[in-house]
C-alpha positions as CSV (number, residue, x, y, z in Angstrom):
1,M,-2.8,262.2,93.3
2,I,-0.9,262.8,96.4
3,V,-2.5,264.7,99.2
4,V,-0.8,266.2,102.2
5,V,-2.3,265.9,105.8
6,L,-1.2,267.9,108.5
7,V,-2.8,267.0,112.1
8,S,-3.0,270.1,114.5
9,P,0.1,272.0,112.8
10,E,1.1,274.8,115.5
11,G,3.9,276.6,113.1
12,E,2.2,278.9,110.1
13,E,6.1,278.8,108.7
14,N,5.6,275.0,108.9
15,V,2.3,275.2,106.9
16,G,3.6,277.5,104.8
17,A,7.1,275.5,103.8
18,A,5.1,272.1,103.3
19,T,2.9,274.0,100.9
20,R,5.9,275.2,98.9
21,A,7.1,271.6,99.0
22,I,3.9,270.0,97.8
23,M,4.3,272.3,94.7
24,N,7.8,271.8,94.4
25,M,7.1,268.1,94.2
26,D,4.1,267.7,91.8
27,A,1.6,266.8,94.6
28,D,-1.9,267.9,94.4
29,E,-3.6,269.2,98.0
30,L,-3.1,270.1,101.4
31,R,-5.6,269.1,104.0
32,L,-5.5,270.1,107.8
33,V,-6.9,268.7,110.7
34,K,-7.8,271.1,113.4
35,P,-4.8,273.2,112.8
36,A,-3.5,275.1,115.9
37,C,-2.5,278.2,113.7
38,N,-3.8,280.8,111.5
39,Y,-2.9,278.6,108.2
40,L,-3.9,281.5,105.9
41,S,-1.7,284.5,108.0
42,E,0.7,286.7,106.1
43,K,3.3,284.9,107.6
44,T,1.9,281.4,106.5
45,F,1.6,282.9,102.6
46,H,5.5,284.1,103.0
47,Y,7.0,280.6,103.7
48,A,4.4,279.3,100.7
49,V,5.8,281.8,98.0
50,H,4.4,280.9,94.9
51,A,2.5,278.1,96.2
52,G,0.0,280.3,97.4
53,E,-3.1,279.2,95.4
54,I,-2.6,275.7,97.1
55,L,-2.7,277.3,100.3
56,K,-6.1,278.9,99.4
57,K,-8.0,275.7,98.5
58,T,-6.6,274.2,101.6
59,I,-9.2,271.9,103.1
60,V,-10.0,271.9,106.9
61,F,-11.1,268.6,108.5
62,Q,-12.2,268.1,112.3
63,G,-10.6,264.4,112.3
64,L,-8.6,262.6,110.6
65,K,-10.5,259.5,109.8
66,E,-12.6,262.1,107.9
67,A,-9.6,263.7,106.2
68,I,-8.7,260.3,104.5
69,K,-11.7,258.3,104.1
70,D,-11.5,259.2,100.1
71,A,-7.7,258.1,100.0
72,D,-7.0,254.6,98.3
73,L,-4.1,254.2,100.7
74,S,-3.3,256.3,103.7
75,I,0.5,256.4,105.0
76,G,1.1,257.6,108.4
77,L,4.7,259.0,109.0
78,S,6.0,258.4,112.5
79,R,9.3,257.8,113.6
80,R,8.3,256.3,117.0
81,I,7.7,252.5,116.8
82,G,6.1,250.0,119.8
83,Q,3.6,247.6,120.5
84,W,0.4,249.2,118.7
85,R,2.9,251.4,116.3
86,K,4.4,248.9,113.9
87,Q,6.6,250.0,111.2
88,D,5.3,249.0,107.9
89,F,8.5,250.2,105.6
90,I,11.2,253.2,105.4
91,L,11.2,255.9,103.5
92,P,13.5,254.8,100.6
93,E,10.8,252.2,100.1
94,L,8.3,254.5,99.1
95,P,8.7,254.9,95.3
96,E,8.1,251.0,95.2
97,L,4.9,251.1,97.0
98,M,3.4,254.4,95.1
99,N,4.2,253.1,92.0
100,H,1.3,250.6,92.2
101,Y,-1.1,253.8,93.1
102,Q,0.1,255.9,90.2
103,D,-3.7,256.1,89.4
104,K,-5.1,256.3,93.2
105,K,-5.6,258.7,95.8
106,V,-2.9,258.8,98.2
107,A,-2.8,260.4,101.6
108,L,0.7,261.3,103.4
109,V,-0.1,261.9,107.0
110,F,1.9,264.1,109.2
111,G,1.7,264.6,112.9
112,R,1.9,267.1,115.3
113,E,5.4,269.2,115.5
114,K,5.8,268.3,119.4
115,S,4.4,264.8,119.7
116,G,3.5,263.2,116.1
117,L,0.4,261.3,115.1
118,S,-1.3,259.4,118.3
119,N,-1.7,255.7,118.7
120,E,-5.3,256.6,117.7
121,E,-4.4,258.2,114.4
122,I,-2.0,255.8,113.6
123,R,-4.6,253.1,113.4
124,L,-6.6,255.3,111.2
125,C,-3.6,255.1,108.8
126,D,-3.5,252.0,106.3
127,V,0.5,251.7,107.0
128,V,3.3,253.3,108.8
129,C,6.7,254.9,107.2
130,S,9.6,256.0,109.1
131,I,12.2,258.1,107.9
132,P,15.7,257.5,108.6
133,S,17.8,259.5,110.8
134,S,20.5,260.1,113.1
135,K,20.0,258.0,116.5
136,N,21.5,261.0,118.1
137,F,18.7,263.3,116.9
138,P,16.3,261.6,115.0
139,S,13.2,264.0,115.3
140,L,12.6,266.3,111.9
141,N,11.4,269.6,111.4
142,L,7.4,269.2,109.8
143,A,8.2,270.8,106.9
144,Q,11.4,268.9,106.4
145,A,9.4,265.9,106.8
146,V,6.9,266.6,104.2
147,M,9.6,267.7,101.5
148,V,11.8,264.6,102.0
149,T,8.5,262.2,101.9
150,L,7.2,264.2,98.9
151,Y,10.3,263.9,97.0
152,E,10.3,260.0,97.5
153,A,7.1,259.9,96.1
154,F,7.9,262.5,93.1
155,K,10.7,259.9,92.3
156,A,7.8,257.2,92.1
157,R,6.7,258.8,89.0
158,S,10.0,258.2,87.2
159,L,9.6,254.2,87.5
160,P,8.3,252.0,84.7
161,V,4.2,251.9,85.7
162,E,3.5,248.4,87.0
163,K,1.1,247.1,84.9
164,E,0.6,243.3,85.8
165,K,-2.7,244.1,87.6
166,K,-4.8,247.0,88.5
167,L,-5.0,247.5,92.0
168,A,-9.0,246.9,93.7
169,E,-10.9,250.1,94.3
170,R,-10.9,250.9,98.0
171,K,-14.5,250.1,98.1
172,D,-14.1,246.6,96.8
173,F,-11.0,246.1,99.1
174,D,-12.9,247.5,102.2
175,T,-15.8,245.5,101.6
176,M,-14.0,242.0,101.3
177,L,-12.2,243.6,104.9
178,G,-15.7,243.7,106.4
179,Q,-16.5,240.4,105.6
180,M,-13.8,238.8,106.8
181,L,-14.3,240.9,110.4
182,A,-17.7,239.7,110.2
183,S,-16.5,236.1,109.7
184,F,-14.0,236.0,112.6
185,D,-16.7,237.8,114.8
186,E,-19.1,235.2,114.2
187,M,-16.5,232.8,115.1
188,E,-16.3,234.6,118.2
189,F,-12.6,235.4,118.0
190,F,-12.8,238.7,119.4
191,K,-13.7,237.5,122.7
192,N,-9.7,237.8,123.7
193,V,-8.3,240.2,120.7
194,P,-9.5,243.6,120.1
195,S,-11.0,243.7,116.9
196,W,-9.0,246.9,115.8
197,R,-6.0,244.9,116.3
198,L,-6.7,242.1,114.2
199,E,-8.2,244.5,111.5
200,S,-5.2,246.7,111.4
201,Y,-2.5,243.7,110.6
202,I,-5.0,242.2,108.1
203,R,-5.5,245.3,106.3
204,K,-1.8,245.6,106.2
205,I,-1.2,242.0,104.7
206,L,-3.6,242.4,101.9
207,I,-2.3,245.8,100.8
208,R,1.3,244.4,100.3
209,A,-0.4,241.7,98.5
210,K,-1.6,243.9,95.8
211,L,-5.0,242.8,95.3
212,D,-7.1,242.9,92.4
213,R,-11.0,243.1,92.3
214,Y,-11.0,239.5,91.3
215,D,-8.8,238.5,94.7
216,T,-11.1,240.5,96.5
217,I,-14.0,238.9,95.6
218,V,-12.9,235.5,95.9
219,I,-12.1,236.1,99.6
220,K,-15.0,237.9,100.4
221,N,-16.8,234.9,99.0
222,L,-15.1,232.3,100.8
223,F,-15.6,234.5,103.9
224,S,-18.7,234.5,103.5
225,R,-19.3,230.8,103.0
226,I,-17.2,230.3,106.4
227,K,-19.9,232.7,108.3
228,G,-22.5,230.6,106.8
229,I,-20.8,227.4,108.0
230,V,-20.4,228.7,111.5
231,Q,-23.6,230.1,111.7
232,K,-25.2,226.6,110.9
233,L,-23.2,224.9,113.2
234,K,-24.2,227.2,115.9
235,N,-28.0,226.8,115.0
236,A,-27.5,222.8,115.3
237,S,-26.0,222.9,118.6
């Protein structure tokens, strides 16, 4: 299942055209975070053309965290990179990644027309994808970005389904990651390193590893033992 999430879109025409792209590319759902326009206006439906039913079923959220909390994988689209905005892959690589999530819920997250996604919103996404474009004029229109991204996601459905292992459920993945972070916290690792920064990097590494449920259990139990050993050493000192 592919969910398109637009964060605070301002243009009714962009929302409408993005909705049309969802229908064109067999995606499933539109979600809006604090829309800054009337997404159910006559103009929006005009640009949506025959995708009006998808538009009518749009779900509105007050924050990005709530909009993507049920996603097995959330992908933030951004052309801006920096210290806190690491690019994990480029759009042509999306089909290979999506191939492993064909039976999962994937959220494609797009930012505001003028400023894109904030650093905080980028941190909420599991991975960050950039769309290659001209160095002279790299910024794409929001609806265009949605369309080309969904096209690449659509291509993933033509690839042979990866059956070598079934990816872990999101709840198992998050439980494992939580145990790892708790162990690092017990070791007082976060005195000099922000916990969110390490969490983001570890999550990205583990997503690339394509873990199954057994993998997450082994890693969770390993870090549980490490935490226990650290606690014993603290109590003995």
